[in-house]
C-alpha positions as CSV (number, residue, x, y, z in Angstrom):
1,M,-0.4,0.0,-0.1
2,T,1.1,3.5,-0.7
3,T,2.2,5.9,2.2
4,M,0.5,9.1,2.2
5,L,1.5,11.8,4.5
6,H,0.6,15.6,4.4
7,E,3.6,17.8,5.6
8,P,3.1,19.9,8.7
9,R,2.6,23.6,7.5
10,A,6.2,25.9,7.4
11,A,4.8,28.2,9.5
12,A,4.5,25.8,12.0
13,A,7.7,24.7,14.4
14,A,9.0,21.4,13.0
15,L,7.2,18.6,15.4
16,P,8.3,15.2,15.8
17,V,6.6,12.4,13.1
18,P,5.5,8.5,13.4
19,A,8.8,6.9,11.9
20,P,8.1,5.3,8.5
21,P,7.4,1.9,8.4
22,A,9.8,-0.9,7.7
23,S,8.5,-1.4,4.0
24,A,10.7,0.1,1.0
25,P,8.8,2.4,-1.2
26,R,6.1,0.9,-3.7
27,V,7.4,-1.1,-6.5
28,P,5.3,-1.2,-9.3
29,V,4.1,-4.6,-9.9
30,S,5.1,-4.8,-13.3
31,G,8.6,-3.5,-12.4
32,V,8.7,-0.8,-14.4
33,P,8.9,2.6,-12.9
34,T,6.3,4.6,-13.5
35,A,6.1,8.4,-14.6
36,D,5.4,9.2,-11.2
37,D,8.2,7.0,-9.8
38,V,10.8,8.7,-11.9
39,R,9.3,12.0,-11.5
40,R,10.0,11.7,-7.5
41,G,13.2,9.9,-8.1
42,E,14.6,13.2,-10.0
43,L,13.2,15.4,-7.0
44,A,14.5,13.1,-4.3
45,A,18.4,13.4,-6.1
46,F,18.0,17.1,-7.0
47,L,17.2,17.9,-3.5
48,R,20.2,15.9,-2.4
49,S,22.1,17.8,-4.8
50,R,21.5,20.9,-3.6
51,R,21.5,20.5,0.2
52,E,24.9,19.2,-0.4
53,R,25.9,22.0,-2.0
54,V,24.8,25.2,0.7
55,S,27.3,25.2,3.9
56,P,26.3,25.8,7.5
57,E,27.9,29.3,7.2
58,Q,26.1,29.6,4.5
59,A,22.6,29.1,6.2
60,G,24.0,30.7,9.1
61,L,24.7,27.4,11.1
62,P,27.2,26.4,13.1
63,R,29.1,24.1,11.7
64,G,30.2,22.4,14.9
65,P,32.7,19.1,15.1
66,R,32.2,15.6,13.3
67,R,31.3,16.9,10.3
68,R,30.9,14.4,7.4
69,T,28.1,15.5,5.5
70,P,29.3,18.0,2.8
71,G,26.7,20.8,3.0
72,L,24.0,20.7,5.1
73,R,22.3,18.0,7.0
74,R,18.5,16.9,6.5
75,E,17.5,17.9,9.7
76,E,18.8,21.3,9.3
77,V,16.9,21.9,6.0
78,A,13.9,20.3,7.9
79,H,14.7,23.1,10.5
80,L,15.2,25.8,8.5
81,A,12.1,24.9,6.3
82,A,10.0,24.5,9.5
83,V,9.0,21.0,8.6
84,G,9.3,17.4,10.3
85,V,12.5,15.9,9.8
86,T,11.3,12.5,9.4
87,W,8.6,14.2,6.3
88,Y,11.7,15.9,4.7
89,T,14.2,12.5,4.9
90,W,10.8,10.7,3.0
91,L,11.0,13.2,0.4
92,E,14.6,12.9,-0.3
93,Q,13.6,9.1,-0.2
94,A,11.6,9.3,-3.2
95,R,8.3,8.4,-1.3
96,D,5.0,9.1,-2.1
97,I,4.0,12.0,-0.1
98,K,2.0,15.2,-0.5
99,V,3.5,18.0,-0.8
100,S,2.1,21.4,-0.4
101,P,3.4,25.0,-2.4
102,Q,3.7,26.6,0.5
103,V,6.1,24.3,2.7
104,L,8.1,23.5,-0.8
105,D,8.4,27.4,-1.0
106,A,9.7,27.2,2.4
107,V,12.6,24.5,1.5
108,A,13.3,26.0,-1.8
109,H,14.6,29.0,0.4
110,A,16.3,26.8,2.6
111,L,18.6,25.7,0.1
112,Q,18.8,28.7,-1.6
113,L,17.4,28.0,-4.6
114,D,17.9,30.6,-7.8
115,R,15.2,31.1,-10.1
116,S,15.9,28.5,-12.7
117,E,16.2,25.9,-9.8
118,R,13.0,26.6,-8.0
119,S,11.3,26.6,-11.4
120,H,12.9,22.9,-11.9
121,L,11.7,22.3,-8.1
122,F,8.1,23.1,-8.8
123,A,8.0,21.3,-12.1
124,L,9.4,18.2,-10.5
125,A,6.6,18.0,-7.6
126,A,4.4,18.9,-9.8
127,V,3.0,21.8,-7.9
128,A,2.1,25.1,-8.8
129,D,4.7,27.6,-8.1
130,P,2.4,30.1,-5.6
131,V,5.3,32.7,-6.2
132,P,5.6,32.0,-10.3
133,E,8.5,34.6,-11.9
134,N,6.5,36.2,-14.8
135,D,6.4,33.7,-17.4
136,C,8.1,36.1,-20.0
137,P,11.7,36.9,-20.5
138,G,12.9,40.0,-20.5
139,V,12.7,42.1,-23.6
140,S,16.2,42.0,-25.0
141,A,17.9,44.5,-27.6
142,D,17.2,42.3,-31.0
143,L,13.3,41.3,-29.8
144,R,13.2,45.5,-29.6
145,M,15.1,45.6,-32.6
146,M,12.4,42.8,-34.2
147,L,9.7,45.0,-33.1
148,D,10.6,48.0,-34.2
149,R,11.1,46.5,-38.2
150,L,7.9,44.8,-37.9
151,E,6.9,48.6,-38.6
152,P,3.7,49.4,-40.2
153,F,2.5,46.1,-39.1
154,P,1.3,46.4,-35.2
155,A,3.8,43.8,-32.5
156,C,3.6,43.6,-29.2
157,V,5.0,40.7,-26.7
158,Q,2.3,39.4,-24.4
159,N,3.3,36.8,-21.4
160,S,0.6,34.2,-21.3
161,R,-1.7,35.7,-18.8
162,Y,-2.1,38.2,-21.6
163,D,0.4,41.2,-20.0
164,L,1.6,43.1,-22.7
165,I,5.1,43.9,-22.2
166,A,6.2,45.6,-25.1
167,Y,5.2,46.9,-27.9
168,N,5.6,49.0,-30.9
169,R,4.1,51.9,-32.1
170,T,1.7,51.1,-34.3
171,Y,0.3,48.9,-31.7
172,N,0.5,51.7,-29.3
173,A,-1.4,53.4,-32.0
174,L,-4.5,50.3,-32.8
175,M,-4.9,49.7,-29.2
176,C,-4.5,53.6,-27.4
177,D,-2.3,55.5,-25.9
178,L,-0.6,52.2,-23.4
179,D,2.2,54.2,-22.1
180,K,-0.1,56.4,-20.4
181,L,-1.6,53.5,-18.8
182,P,-0.8,52.1,-15.2
183,H,1.7,48.6,-15.7
184,E,-1.2,46.6,-14.4
185,E,-3.6,47.8,-16.6
186,R,-1.2,47.1,-19.7
187,N,-3.8,43.4,-20.2
188,C,-5.3,42.6,-22.8
189,M,-8.6,41.1,-20.9
190,W,-8.4,44.5,-19.1
191,L,-8.6,46.4,-21.6
192,A,-11.3,44.4,-23.8
193,F,-13.6,44.2,-20.7
194,T,-13.1,47.6,-19.2
195,N,-11.1,50.0,-21.5
196,A,-14.1,52.5,-23.1
197,E,-11.3,53.6,-25.8
198,V,-10.5,49.9,-26.9
199,R,-13.4,48.8,-26.7
200,A,-14.8,50.6,-29.5
201,T,-12.4,49.6,-31.9
202,L,-13.5,46.0,-31.9
203,A,-15.6,45.9,-34.8
204,D,-16.9,42.6,-33.5
205,R,-16.9,43.4,-30.2
206,E,-19.2,40.8,-28.3
207,E,-17.8,37.6,-30.5
208,T,-14.3,39.6,-29.6
209,V,-14.7,39.2,-26.2
210,R,-16.4,36.2,-26.1
211,A,-13.7,34.4,-28.0
212,M,-11.0,36.0,-25.3
213,A,-12.9,34.9,-22.5
214,A,-13.1,31.0,-24.0
215,R,-9.0,31.3,-24.7
216,F,-8.2,32.9,-21.5
217,R,-10.0,30.3,-19.3
218,A,-8.2,27.8,-21.6
219,S,-5.1,29.2,-20.5
220,M,-6.1,29.1,-17.0
221,A,-6.2,25.6,-16.3
222,E,-2.6,25.3,-16.1
223,H,-2.1,28.4,-13.9
224,L,-4.9,27.3,-11.0
225,G,-3.7,28.9,-7.6
226,E,-1.5,31.3,-8.8
227,P,-2.1,34.8,-7.3
228,P,-1.1,36.6,-10.3
229,W,-4.0,34.9,-12.9
230,E,-6.3,34.5,-9.1
231,R,-5.9,38.4,-9.2
232,L,-6.5,39.1,-12.5
233,L,-9.8,37.1,-12.5
234,A,-10.6,38.6,-9.2
235,K,-10.5,41.9,-10.7
236,L,-12.8,41.0,-13.8
237,L,-15.3,39.5,-12.2
238,A,-15.6,42.6,-10.0
239,T,-15.2,45.1,-12.5
240,S,-16.9,43.9,-15.5
241,P,-20.6,42.0,-15.8
242,E,-20.0,41.3,-19.7
243,F,-17.0,39.3,-18.4
244,R,-18.9,37.5,-15.2
245,M,-21.1,36.5,-17.7
246,L,-19.1,35.0,-20.3
247,W,-17.0,33.2,-17.9
248,A,-20.3,31.5,-16.3
249,R,-20.9,30.0,-19.4
250,H,-17.5,27.9,-19.1
251,E,-16.5,28.2,-22.6
252,V,-12.7,27.3,-23.8
253,A,-10.9,27.8,-27.1
254,P,-7.9,26.8,-28.3
255,I,-5.0,29.7,-28.2
256,T,-3.4,28.5,-31.1
257,S,-6.2,29.2,-33.1
258,P,-6.0,31.6,-36.2
259,R,-7.5,34.5,-35.6
260,L,-8.9,37.6,-37.8
261,R,-10.5,40.8,-36.3
262,A,-11.5,43.6,-37.5
263,H,-10.9,47.0,-35.5
264,R,-12.4,50.5,-36.6
265,H,-10.1,53.1,-35.2
266,P,-11.1,56.5,-35.4
267,A,-8.1,57.9,-37.6
268,V,-8.1,55.5,-40.3
269,G,-10.9,53.4,-40.6
270,E,-11.9,49.9,-40.6
271,L,-8.9,47.9,-39.8
272,R,-9.0,43.9,-41.2
273,L,-6.1,41.9,-39.4
274,N,-4.6,38.8,-39.2
275,F,-3.0,37.8,-35.8
276,T,-0.3,35.2,-35.7
277,S,1.4,34.3,-32.3
278,L,5.1,33.3,-32.1
279,W,5.8,31.5,-29.4
280,M,9.2,32.3,-27.3
281,G,9.3,28.7,-25.5
282,P,8.7,25.6,-26.1
283,H,5.1,25.7,-24.7
284,P,2.3,28.7,-25.6
285,G,2.6,31.0,-22.9
286,A,5.5,33.8,-23.8
287,R,5.0,34.8,-27.5
288,L,5.3,37.9,-30.1
289,L,2.0,38.8,-31.4
290,T,2.2,40.2,-35.0
291,L,-1.3,41.8,-36.8
292,T,-1.1,41.5,-40.4
293,P,-3.4,43.2,-43.0
294,A,-5.8,41.1,-44.4
295,D,-6.4,43.1,-47.5
296,E,-4.5,45.8,-49.2
297,E,-6.5,48.6,-48.2
298,T,-5.7,47.3,-44.7
299,R,-2.4,47.7,-45.8
300,E,-2.2,50.9,-46.5
301,R,-4.4,52.4,-43.6
302,L,-1.9,50.5,-41.5
303,E,1.0,52.4,-43.6
304,R,-0.9,55.8,-42.7
305,L,-1.6,55.1,-38.7
306,A,2.4,54.0,-38.3
């Protein structure tokens, strides 16, 4: 039988945990490790390697005599993370135990993991990071050059939450004056449901926002419980009755579906634009979004807009 144990809360003092049963960790009947077995084994090996890398001095602990273990001892990591020693030992033994985001966060701090190591830890534990890094890389000079060279076509860099990380002049002119907005309002979902100027440019507004809500729900399925996503959802639900109605439908749409959208710009008239996402990683998330003209008339109007 698989042994299941919930870890104590990180905020509490480390408490004694009953000794583990004498039986070895579960071995598949077939003798072939499952994907979960492999993942837990990788997690255990990663934790041991990171523990052995941190010296007592780095952790603010006395070295003491007779130290044979390179780096920290298991009980020292447990003390620093405020978890039970036996629970942490079981984690390094690749046992099938429950791991909460909060306690894994405490372990990450105890082991002094950098951002890449922390992301790797949460991925191996199959747990959502409660304080994830912005999933869009920094805007490099090369990426900035690409945005500028796409003129007069509108283009922007978005993360998977639809935050606008960077954009060129034509995109700024197409939407509204984004530079005047607070950073927290530079989000395509927020603009489409709450910004009157942006909403007025959407020629097929009802269908457009319905599709956006469906794609946002599909994207959020991989980010449930993550504070930035939950905050944006709560703001949209509290602010927009239209979003609340659409969200209650539970409709989903693939974020990679091809899109043709019509815009009514007050200065140049109607624009018919094809949306293309160029993914900036191995999975749909951060992306370079380009809006190209669907006809020659739109191309000429984009040149005037730029």
